[in-house]
LUMMAR-78778 format. One record per residue (C-alpha): residue number from 0; x negated, y, z. Coordinates in Angstrom, 2 decimals, decimal comma. Layout:
N
seq->NUM; px->X; py->Y; pz->Z;
...
end
This chain:
79
seq->0; px->-119,91; py->101,10; pz->88,90;
seq->1; px->-120,93; py->103,80; pz->91,52;
seq->2; px->-119,22; py->107,07; pz->91,51;
seq->3; px->-121,46; py->110,11; pz->91,29;
seq->4; px->-121,74; py->112,50; pz->94,39;
seq->5; px->-121,20; py->116,32; pz->93,65;
seq->6; px->-124,86; py->117,09; pz->93,57;
seq->7; px->-125,81; py->114,21; pz->91,16;
seq->8; px->-122,85; py->115,21; pz->88,81;
seq->9; px->-123,97; py->118,94; pz->89,08;
seq->10; px->-127,48; py->118,16; pz->87,98;
seq->11; px->-126,21; py->116,05; pz->85,19;
seq->12; px->-123,74; py->119,18; pz->84,28;
seq->13; px->-127,13; py->121,38; pz->84,04;
seq->14; px->-129,18; py->118,93; pz->82,08;
seq->15; px->-126,30; py->118,52; pz->79,49;
seq->16; px->-126,04; py->122,28; pz->79,26;
seq->17; px->-122,47; py->122,48; pz->80,48;
seq->18; px->-122,84; py->125,54; pz->82,84;
seq->19; px->-123,03; py->128,88; pz->81,19;
seq->20; px->-123,91; py->132,05; pz->83,35;
seq->21; px->-121,87; py->135,03; pz->81,89;
seq->22; px->-122,80; py->137,81; pz->84,24;
seq->23; px->-124,85; py->138,44; pz->87,27;
seq->24; px->-124,85; py->141,77; pz->89,25;
seq->25; px->-125,67; py->142,92; pz->92,75;
seq->26; px->-122,70; py->141,34; pz->94,31;
seq->27; px->-121,21; py->138,79; pz->91,96;
seq->28; px->-121,96; py->135,94; pz->89,61;
seq->29; px->-119,52; py->134,66; pz->86,90;
seq->30; px->-119,92; py->131,46; pz->84,80;
seq->31; px->-117,97; py->128,60; pz->83,27;
seq->32; px->-118,73; py->124,93; pz->83,54;
seq->33; px->-117,44; py->122,15; pz->81,34;
seq->34; px->-116,30; py->119,14; pz->83,59;
seq->35; px->-114,59; py->116,07; pz->82,28;
seq->36; px->-112,65; py->117,48; pz->79,51;
seq->37; px->-111,91; py->120,87; pz->80,84;
seq->38; px->-113,79; py->124,20; pz->81,18;
seq->39; px->-113,49; py->125,92; pz->84,66;
seq->40; px->-114,25; py->129,40; pz->85,70;
seq->41; px->-116,83; py->129,40; pz->88,60;
seq->42; px->-118,02; py->132,34; pz->90,68;
seq->43; px->-119,69; py->134,07; pz->93,43;
seq->44; px->-118,39; py->137,24; pz->94,95;
seq->45; px->-119,47; py->138,92; pz->98,19;
seq->46; px->-120,38; py->135,85; pz->100,01;
seq->47; px->-117,60; py->133,57; pz->98,74;
seq->48; px->-117,87; py->130,76; pz->96,09;
seq->49; px->-114,74; py->129,88; pz->93,90;
seq->50; px->-113,94; py->127,38; pz->91,13;
seq->51; px->-110,67; py->127,14; pz->89,62;
seq->52; px->-110,70; py->123,24; pz->89,35;
seq->53; px->-108,24; py->121,04; pz->91,16;
seq->54; px->-110,92; py->119,55; pz->93,50;
seq->55; px->-110,95; py->120,70; pz->97,06;
seq->56; px->-114,10; py->121,63; pz->98,91;
seq->57; px->-117,63; py->121,85; pz->97,23;
seq->58; px->-116,91; py->120,51; pz->93,64;
seq->59; px->-119,74; py->119,69; pz->91,12;
seq->60; px->-118,95; py->122,92; pz->89,10;
seq->61; px->-119,93; py->125,11; pz->92,17;
seq->62; px->-122,89; py->123,09; pz->92,97;
seq->63; px->-124,32; py->123,33; pz->89,58;
seq->64; px->-123,82; py->127,26; pz->89,89;
seq->65; px->-125,56; py->127,22; pz->93,18;
seq->66; px->-128,59; py->125,00; pz->92,08;
seq->67; px->-129,49; py->127,99; pz->89,61;
seq->68; px->-128,42; py->130,77; pz->91,79;
seq->69; px->-129,55; py->130,04; pz->95,28;
seq->70; px->-133,13; py->129,70; pz->96,35;
seq->71; px->-134,05; py->126,56; pz->98,14;
seq->72; px->-135,31; py->127,13; pz->101,63;
seq->73; px->-138,98; py->127,41; pz->101,82;
seq->74; px->-141,06; py->124,42; pz->103,07;
seq->75; px->-143,67; py->125,02; pz->105,73;
seq->76; px->-147,22; py->124,10; pz->104,95;
seq->77; px->-148,84; py->121,83; pz->107,38;
seq->78; px->-151,34; py->123,85; pz->109,39;
end
């Protein structure tokens, strides 16, 4: 069995409705994400992303929030 990477797991969390965005304003976003048995607070505030889970680095909970909040880079059309 292959282990899911953070982006694959984050997309699964989104399709399963595990991310709930609670507040969005000009400088911050707050949400909760249900992981494997626990619910974690995730947020963005003035340029910094934060998740309360024990993982280090970019966890699936943060990636799920980023996927719904950060616009993907624009692709250039072929001329």
